[in-house]
C-alpha atoms as one frame of an Amber mdcrd trajectory, in Angstrom:
protein
 101.045  76.761-254.343 102.982  79.894-253.675 106.641  80.961-254.027 108.878
  83.045-256.207 108.576  83.074-259.951 110.611  80.411-261.744 110.918  77.900
-258.829 108.933  75.261-260.745 105.416  75.426-259.212 103.609  74.807-262.527
 105.818  71.867-263.516 105.413  70.341-260.040 101.649  70.523-260.434 101.741
  69.155-264.026 103.998  66.338-262.877 101.645  65.377-260.021  98.373  65.628
-261.918  99.281  64.495-265.364 102.866  63.208-265.064 104.024  65.778-267.598
 107.003  68.187-267.584 107.330  71.130-269.995 110.866  72.397-270.568 109.398
  75.420-272.253 106.900  76.196-269.511 106.070  79.837-269.377 105.528  82.045
-266.330 102.143  81.702-264.826  99.841  84.669-265.383  97.518  85.223-262.491
  96.303  81.841-261.186  95.700  78.434-262.774  94.491  75.251-261.172  94.498
  71.508-261.536  92.540  68.761-259.852  93.395  65.200-258.935  91.690  62.475
-256.953  93.646  60.189-254.739  92.647  57.224-252.563  93.204  57.330-248.773
  91.510  55.735-245.766  88.885  54.030-248.012  87.893  57.464-249.274  88.420
  59.342-252.525  90.015  62.704-251.865  89.472  65.218-254.703  92.008  68.073
-254.471  91.761  71.392-256.336  95.240  72.826-256.418  95.796  76.488-257.342
  99.072  77.440-259.002  99.655  81.126-258.231 101.948  83.518-260.077 105.152
  84.444-258.174 105.703  87.800-259.803 105.033  90.884-257.667 102.673  92.483
-260.181 100.114  89.617-259.748 100.154  89.671-255.957  96.887  91.534-255.694
  95.235  88.795-257.840  96.804  85.773-256.159  96.240  87.045-252.613  92.490
  86.707-253.073  92.918  82.934-253.455  94.535  82.557-250.038  91.113  83.049
-248.373  89.351  79.758-247.926  92.456  77.714-248.649  92.926  74.793-246.238
  96.453  73.963-247.432  99.512  75.735-248.867 102.674  74.534-250.500 105.601
  77.079-250.465 108.157  76.256-253.139 111.774  77.440-253.475 114.537  76.580
-255.885 117.401  74.824-254.269 119.805  76.423-256.669 118.805  80.002-255.773
 119.197  80.874-252.203 117.122  84.084-252.596 114.045  82.080-253.267 114.597
  80.217-250.015 115.079  83.473-248.110 111.740  84.695-249.442 109.817  81.781
-247.907 109.330  83.778-244.741 107.764  86.650-246.793 105.340  84.137-248.494
 104.349  82.691-245.136 103.708  86.166-243.728 101.611  87.020-246.771  99.639
  83.777-246.307  98.981  84.690-242.637  98.008  88.283-243.707  95.330  87.167
-246.160  93.787  84.245-244.246  91.338  84.370-241.443  92.767  84.220-237.877
  90.831  81.032-237.204  91.714  79.391-240.499  93.530  76.166-239.940  95.940
  75.757-242.817  98.234  72.801-243.436 101.537  74.046-244.742 104.408  72.386
-246.571 107.751  73.712-247.796 109.183  72.194-250.976 112.740  72.707-252.185
 112.408  72.004-255.943 114.929  71.149-258.689 116.837  68.552-256.615 118.062
  67.085-259.969 120.405  70.191-260.081 122.333  69.059-257.006 125.607  70.189
-258.605 124.257  73.714-258.549 122.833  73.511-255.063 122.808  76.759-253.074
 120.483  75.662-250.254 121.661  72.687-248.145 119.063  70.013-247.411 119.581
  70.557-243.664 118.860  74.266-244.003 115.468  73.627-245.529 114.685  70.858
-242.975 115.621  73.085-240.034 113.527  76.001-241.382 110.512  73.718-241.580
 111.094  71.913-238.283 111.382  75.173-236.397 107.975  76.264-237.732 106.384
  72.883-237.269 105.607  72.287-240.954 106.512  69.507-243.277 109.358  69.563
-245.781 110.334  67.766-248.956 112.914  68.183-251.676 111.512  67.336-255.162
 112.401  67.316-258.855 109.600  68.022-261.257 111.997  67.055-264.023 112.665
  63.446-262.884 109.656  63.098-260.600 111.656  62.635-257.384 109.377  62.877
-254.321 106.603  64.745-256.273 103.962  62.125-255.711 105.088  61.585-252.134
 104.982  65.303-251.251 101.582  65.999-252.645 100.082  62.868-251.211 101.534
  63.771-247.850  99.907  67.206-247.640  96.613  66.006-249.119  96.307  63.238
-246.579  97.221  65.670-243.745  94.500  68.054-245.030  92.063  65.170-245.158
  92.802  64.124-241.601  92.480  67.761-240.388  89.235  68.233-242.311  87.799
  64.897-241.047  88.510  65.831-237.465  86.691  69.103-237.841  83.814  67.892
-240.084  83.540  64.182-239.514  79.773  64.338-240.014  80.265  65.343-243.652
  81.931  61.976-244.628  79.572  60.146-246.961  79.427  56.495-248.200  82.145
  55.327-250.529  80.920  53.851-253.780  84.284  52.628-255.118  87.745  51.895
-253.785  89.510  52.749-257.084  91.597  55.868-257.565  90.294  58.304-260.159
  92.424  60.952-261.757  90.761  64.053-263.271  93.040  66.745-264.660  91.908
  70.180-265.656  93.807  73.435-266.284  91.787  76.569-266.931  92.047  80.292
-266.547  91.210  81.249-262.975  88.868  84.052-263.949  86.682  81.437-265.633
  86.679  79.244-262.514  86.267  81.914-259.796  83.484  79.947-258.153  85.551
  76.793-257.736  87.557  78.083-254.774  87.626  75.019-252.470  91.001  73.360
-252.168  89.986  69.858-251.162  86.835  67.842-250.865  85.986  64.340-249.789
  83.980  62.390-252.250
């Protein structure tokens, strides 16, 4: 997850993985991560999602986590047009730090849709931006949960389909059809070896 500081990346992740929202949430320092397992196509998909800091001073740290990623969510705040304008910069940075042959599934999220009375970025502007670039788009609210589950599930299933097409031989037997949820949040420096974004269990 990438995007300017303050757009709500951490609360989006918390809402998706543990159905929590923290009004006093502080700026992410460096990188944090969370995991969640969802059910799709009779498989359990375990996603490891990295929440990166949006501040310029942490760019050198967060850029290292682009390598090896197989999906990216770029988040902006619908009440701050500048955060939308910076999406292009984030996409260019993603391209800069990933391998040329790396096939990354990308989604753009306009967050804080509950603040529609303060909207600075029209829905159509966000949709058009994503459509031109051939990437998916959602507007969400981490506060009231609008589209959060739908957006994350969409990109995770798209990543699963893409991975399955490339590595179909890696799919193993499924022991259960239930959906398991496993939430963790740790300092990235303690988990530097756990770099994969998604896996198929």
